[in-house]
N, CA, C and O atoms as CSV, one atom per row, in Angstrom:
chain,resi,resn,atom,element,x,y,z
A,1,MET,N,N,0.778,-0.867,0.087
A,1,MET,CA,C,0.455,-0.213,0.004
A,1,MET,C,C,0.527,1.305,-0.144
A,1,MET,O,O,0.087,1.858,0.863
A,2,THR,N,N,0.972,2.200,-1.145
A,2,THR,CA,C,1.214,3.352,-0.970
A,2,THR,C,C,0.579,4.967,0.127
A,2,THR,O,O,-0.594,5.253,-0.111
A,3,LYS,N,N,0.962,5.458,0.696
A,3,LYS,CA,C,0.590,6.050,1.148
A,3,LYS,C,C,0.738,7.755,1.347
A,3,LYS,O,O,1.535,8.437,1.992
A,4,TYR,N,N,-0.525,8.122,0.397
A,4,TYR,CA,C,-1.208,9.281,0.697
A,4,TYR,C,C,-2.086,9.414,1.215
A,4,TYR,O,O,-2.802,8.666,1.880
A,5,GLU,N,N,-2.137,11.211,0.741
A,5,GLU,CA,C,-3.394,11.353,1.922
A,5,GLU,C,C,-4.764,11.355,1.444
A,5,GLU,O,O,-4.983,12.235,0.611
A,6,ILE,N,N,-5.638,10.694,1.710
A,6,ILE,CA,C,-7.286,10.183,1.164
A,6,ILE,C,C,-8.541,10.587,2.367
A,6,ILE,O,O,-8.899,10.268,3.501
A,7,ILE,N,N,-8.844,11.360,1.429
A,7,ILE,CA,C,-10.254,12.417,1.997
A,7,ILE,C,C,-10.935,11.442,2.547
A,7,ILE,O,O,-10.380,10.520,3.145
A,8,LEU,N,N,-11.646,11.498,2.467
A,8,LEU,CA,C,-12.798,10.349,2.510
A,8,LEU,C,C,-14.020,11.105,3.501
A,8,LEU,O,O,-14.026,11.433,4.688
A,9,TYR,N,N,-15.094,11.211,2.335
A,9,TYR,CA,C,-16.489,12.092,2.832
A,9,TYR,C,C,-17.758,11.504,2.329
A,9,TYR,O,O,-17.579,10.756,1.368
A,10,TRP,N,N,-18.979,11.636,2.711
A,10,TRP,CA,C,-20.229,11.546,2.458
A,10,TRP,C,C,-21.014,12.260,1.655
A,10,TRP,O,O,-21.372,13.360,2.074
A,11,SER,N,N,-21.463,11.819,0.337
A,11,SER,CA,C,-21.889,13.247,-0.865
A,11,SER,C,C,-23.131,12.849,-0.365
A,11,SER,O,O,-23.353,11.715,0.057
A,12,ASN,N,N,-23.928,13.739,-0.402
A,12,ASN,CA,C,-25.960,13.928,-0.452
A,12,ASN,C,C,-25.872,13.910,-1.696
A,12,ASN,O,O,-26.682,13.114,-2.172
A,13,GLU,N,N,-25.135,14.526,-2.599
A,13,GLU,CA,C,-25.463,15.031,-3.781
A,13,GLU,C,C,-25.658,13.576,-4.609
A,13,GLU,O,O,-26.724,13.403,-5.199
A,14,ASP,N,N,-24.553,12.465,-4.650
A,14,ASP,CA,C,-24.440,11.284,-4.964
A,14,ASP,C,C,-24.674,9.684,-3.720
A,14,ASP,O,O,-24.654,8.463,-3.876
A,15,GLU,N,N,-24.822,10.371,-2.869
A,15,GLU,CA,C,-25.375,9.663,-1.837
A,15,GLU,C,C,-24.250,8.171,-1.815
A,15,GLU,O,O,-24.642,7.095,-2.265
A,16,THR,N,N,-22.976,8.339,-1.276
A,16,THR,CA,C,-22.361,7.650,-1.225
A,16,THR,C,C,-21.097,8.089,-0.533
A,16,THR,O,O,-20.777,9.278,-0.548
A,17,PHE,N,N,-20.409,7.231,0.037
A,17,PHE,CA,C,-18.520,7.954,-0.045
A,17,PHE,C,C,-17.884,8.392,-0.907
A,17,PHE,O,O,-18.041,7.831,-1.992
A,18,ILE,N,N,-17.092,9.326,-0.865
A,18,ILE,CA,C,-16.114,9.784,-1.580
A,18,ILE,C,C,-14.737,9.767,-0.847
A,18,ILE,O,O,-14.563,10.342,0.228
A,19,ALA,N,N,-13.639,8.971,-1.594
A,19,ALA,CA,C,-12.771,9.358,-1.444
A,19,ALA,C,C,-11.941,9.694,-2.140
A,19,ALA,O,O,-11.855,8.907,-3.083
A,20,GLU,N,N,-11.037,10.712,-2.210
A,20,GLU,CA,C,-9.796,11.373,-2.569
A,20,GLU,C,C,-8.817,11.361,-2.582
A,20,GLU,O,O,-8.551,11.046,-1.422
A,21,VAL,N,N,-7.610,11.524,-3.256
A,21,VAL,CA,C,-6.430,11.635,-3.200
A,21,VAL,C,C,-5.480,13.031,-3.808
A,21,VAL,O,O,-4.928,13.167,-4.900
A,22,PRO,N,N,-5.532,13.702,-2.961
A,22,PRO,CA,C,-5.186,14.903,-3.634
A,22,PRO,C,C,-4.142,15.580,-4.173
A,22,PRO,O,O,-3.957,16.594,-4.846
A,23,GLU,N,N,-3.164,14.217,-3.387
A,23,GLU,CA,C,-1.441,14.980,-4.182
A,23,GLU,C,C,-1.369,13.821,-5.654
A,23,GLU,O,O,-0.357,13.675,-6.340
A,24,LEU,N,N,-2.806,13.039,-5.905
A,24,LEU,CA,C,-2.729,12.687,-7.435
A,24,LEU,C,C,-3.935,13.201,-8.151
A,24,LEU,O,O,-5.020,12.793,-7.737
A,25,ALA,N,N,-3.922,13.933,-9.039
A,25,ALA,CA,C,-4.858,14.297,-9.410
A,25,ALA,C,C,-5.589,13.955,-10.196
A,25,ALA,O,O,-5.046,13.342,-11.116
A,26,GLY,N,N,-7.193,14.131,-10.313
A,26,GLY,CA,C,-8.274,12.995,-10.538
A,26,GLY,C,C,-8.456,11.708,-9.934
A,26,GLY,O,O,-9.162,10.819,-10.411
A,27,CYS,N,N,-7.854,11.641,-8.962
A,27,CYS,CA,C,-7.641,10.123,-8.316
A,27,CYS,C,C,-8.931,10.195,-7.202
A,27,CYS,O,O,-9.143,11.021,-6.314
A,28,ALA,N,N,-9.553,9.228,-7.536
A,28,ALA,CA,C,-10.561,9.060,-6.145
A,28,ALA,C,C,-11.831,8.317,-6.711
A,28,ALA,O,O,-12.160,8.459,-7.889
A,29,ALA,N,N,-12.455,7.608,-5.931
A,29,ALA,CA,C,-13.132,6.667,-5.906
A,29,ALA,C,C,-14.599,6.341,-4.751
A,29,ALA,O,O,-14.573,7.141,-3.816
A,30,ASP,N,N,-15.471,5.620,-4.701
A,30,ASP,CA,C,-16.241,5.515,-3.978
A,30,ASP,C,C,-17.284,4.660,-3.943
A,30,ASP,O,O,-17.587,4.050,-4.969
A,31,GLY,N,N,-18.101,4.454,-2.579
A,31,GLY,CA,C,-18.019,2.703,-2.341
A,31,GLY,C,C,-19.651,3.482,-1.272
A,31,GLY,O,O,-20.172,4.594,-1.192
A,32,SER,N,N,-19.838,2.467,-0.815
A,32,SER,CA,C,-21.445,2.718,-0.084
A,32,SER,C,C,-21.286,2.249,1.108
A,32,SER,O,O,-22.272,1.703,1.602
A,33,THR,N,N,-20.101,2.312,1.869
A,33,THR,CA,C,-19.838,1.833,3.057
A,33,THR,C,C,-18.186,2.667,3.061
A,33,THR,O,O,-17.343,2.573,2.169
A,34,ARG,N,N,-18.092,3.340,4.137
A,34,ARG,CA,C,-16.554,4.293,4.076
A,34,ARG,C,C,-15.171,3.047,4.014
A,34,ARG,O,O,-14.161,3.749,3.964
A,35,GLN,N,N,-14.686,1.396,3.995
A,35,GLN,CA,C,-14.615,0.878,4.299
A,35,GLN,C,C,-14.223,0.267,2.305
A,35,GLN,O,O,-13.156,-0.121,1.831
A,36,GLU,N,N,-15.390,0.410,1.727
A,36,GLU,CA,C,-15.375,0.220,0.311
A,36,GLU,C,C,-15.025,1.603,-0.345
A,36,GLU,O,O,-14.225,1.619,-1.281
A,37,ALA,N,N,-15.465,2.501,0.008
A,37,ALA,CA,C,-14.808,3.804,-0.480
A,37,ALA,C,C,-12.929,3.722,-0.346
A,37,ALA,O,O,-12.088,3.913,-1.224
A,38,LEU,N,N,-12.723,3.294,1.394
A,38,LEU,CA,C,-11.316,2.881,0.839
A,38,LEU,C,C,-10.708,2.161,0.051
A,38,LEU,O,O,-9.884,2.609,-0.746
A,39,ALA,N,N,-11.045,0.828,0.158
A,39,ALA,CA,C,-10.841,-0.431,-0.457
A,39,ALA,C,C,-10.363,-0.006,-2.315
A,39,ALA,O,O,-9.491,-0.408,-3.085
A,40,ASN,N,N,-11.402,0.919,-2.390
A,40,ASN,CA,C,-11.739,1.077,-4.113
A,40,ASN,C,C,-10.948,2.071,-4.601
A,40,ASN,O,O,-10.713,2.194,-5.803
A,41,VAL,N,N,-10.352,3.075,-3.417
A,41,VAL,CA,C,-9.365,4.110,-3.793
A,41,VAL,C,C,-8.150,3.716,-3.739
A,41,VAL,O,O,-7.266,4.459,-4.165
A,42,GLU,N,N,-7.818,2.339,-3.152
A,42,GLU,CA,C,-6.394,1.863,-2.972
A,42,GLU,C,C,-5.986,1.277,-4.169
A,42,GLU,O,O,-4.790,1.124,-4.418
A,43,THR,N,N,-7.172,0.818,-5.193
A,43,THR,CA,C,-7.287,0.081,-6.694
A,43,THR,C,C,-6.853,1.263,-7.409
A,43,THR,O,O,-6.039,1.056,-8.309
A,44,VAL,N,N,-7.284,2.663,-7.170
A,44,VAL,CA,C,-7.161,3.357,-8.269
A,44,VAL,C,C,-5.905,4.176,-8.170
A,44,VAL,O,O,-5.477,4.866,-9.095
A,45,ILE,N,N,-5.330,4.053,-6.960
A,45,ILE,CA,C,-3.825,4.803,-6.425
A,45,ILE,C,C,-2.929,3.763,-7.137
A,45,ILE,O,O,-2.127,4.161,-7.982
A,46,ALA,N,N,-3.052,2.134,-6.761
A,46,ALA,CA,C,-2.865,1.601,-7.808
A,46,ALA,C,C,-2.199,1.956,-9.445
A,46,ALA,O,O,-1.089,2.164,-9.933
A,47,GLU,N,N,-3.943,1.859,-10.014
A,47,GLU,CA,C,-3.994,2.038,-11.199
A,47,GLU,C,C,-3.452,3.511,-11.661
A,47,GLU,O,O,-3.178,3.624,-12.856
A,48,TRP,N,N,-3.305,4.455,-10.960
A,48,TRP,CA,C,-2.905,6.292,-11.284
A,48,TRP,C,C,-1.571,5.418,-11.594
A,48,TRP,O,O,-1.409,4.980,-12.733
A,49,LEU,N,N,-0.785,5.212,-10.750
A,49,LEU,CA,C,0.923,5.477,-10.270
A,49,LEU,C,C,0.518,4.578,-11.839
A,49,LEU,O,O,0.343,5.450,-12.689
A,50,GLU,N,N,0.329,3.229,-12.439
A,50,GLU,CA,C,0.554,1.981,-13.146
A,50,GLU,C,C,0.939,3.160,-14.545
A,50,GLU,O,O,1.921,3.108,-15.286
A,51,THR,N,N,0.067,3.937,-14.560
A,51,THR,CA,C,-0.609,4.406,-15.785
A,51,THR,C,C,0.790,5.609,-16.049
A,51,THR,O,O,1.536,5.637,-17.027
A,52,ALA,N,N,0.815,6.506,-14.859
A,52,ALA,CA,C,1.954,7.699,-14.871
A,52,ALA,C,C,3.323,7.060,-15.284
A,52,ALA,O,O,4.152,7.544,-16.055
A,53,ARG,N,N,3.391,5.798,-14.566
A,53,ARG,CA,C,4.699,4.751,-14.586
A,53,ARG,C,C,5.360,4.629,-16.470
A,53,ARG,O,O,6.496,4.768,-16.925
A,54,GLU,N,N,3.532,4.200,-17.388
A,54,GLU,CA,C,4.193,3.772,-18.533
A,54,GLU,C,C,4.260,4.558,-19.160
A,54,GLU,O,O,4.946,4.427,-20.174
A,55,LEU,N,N,3.267,6.382,-18.769
A,55,LEU,CA,C,3.449,7.330,-19.813
A,55,LEU,C,C,4.569,8.195,-19.369
A,55,LEU,O,O,4.634,9.425,-19.387
A,56,GLY,N,N,5.204,7.557,-19.076
A,56,GLY,CA,C,6.704,8.288,-17.883
A,56,GLY,C,C,6.549,9.298,-17.392
A,56,GLY,O,O,7.463,10.100,-17.201
A,57,ARG,N,N,4.895,9.550,-16.961
A,57,ARG,CA,C,4.995,10.796,-16.308
A,57,ARG,C,C,5.145,10.934,-14.775
A,57,ARG,O,O,4.412,10.133,-14.195
A,58,PRO,N,N,6.109,11.956,-13.687
A,58,PRO,CA,C,6.026,12.203,-12.793
A,58,PRO,C,C,5.185,11.988,-12.287
A,58,PRO,O,O,4.076,12.213,-12.770
A,59,TRP,N,N,5.399,11.357,-10.864
A,59,TRP,CA,C,4.238,12.088,-9.912
A,59,TRP,C,C,4.511,12.331,-8.262
A,59,TRP,O,O,5.581,11.794,-7.977
A,60,PRO,N,N,4.057,12.795,-7.403
A,60,PRO,CA,C,4.484,12.717,-6.406
A,60,PRO,C,C,4.773,11.593,-5.269
A,60,PRO,O,O,4.011,10.674,-4.972
A,61,ALA,N,N,5.876,11.834,-4.775
A,61,ALA,CA,C,6.422,10.510,-3.888
A,61,ALA,C,C,5.589,10.582,-2.363
A,61,ALA,O,O,5.358,11.570,-1.666
A,62,ALA,N,N,5.312,9.438,-2.186
A,62,ALA,CA,C,4.583,9.748,-0.936
A,62,ALA,C,C,5.312,9.537,0.082
A,62,ALA,O,O,5.970,8.507,0.226
A,63,PRO,N,N,5.262,10.926,1.280
A,63,PRO,CA,C,5.501,10.607,2.600
A,63,PRO,C,C,6.276,9.627,3.162
A,63,PRO,O,O,5.766,8.529,2.933
A,64,PRO,N,N,7.318,9.545,3.818
A,64,PRO,CA,C,8.091,8.414,4.307
A,64,PRO,C,C,7.206,8.241,5.451
A,64,PRO,O,O,6.576,9.198,5.900
A,65,SER,N,N,7.093,6.601,6.144
A,65,SER,CA,C,6.064,6.372,6.661
A,65,SER,C,C,7.115,6.883,8.246
A,65,SER,O,O,6.592,6.879,9.361
């Protein structure tokens, strides 16, 4: 698991939990529970980083543990 800040909140408009990763532009996921949104965003983070790697684009380093 890569360590990036994740902002988790309930969206009344979408009626779902949203998990956003501010350091990775456009990286977000949703879920019907907090746990589902967090699990989904972990998948999206991995896909985001893999796509950036494939395209040769830089990305912000995660803060040290």
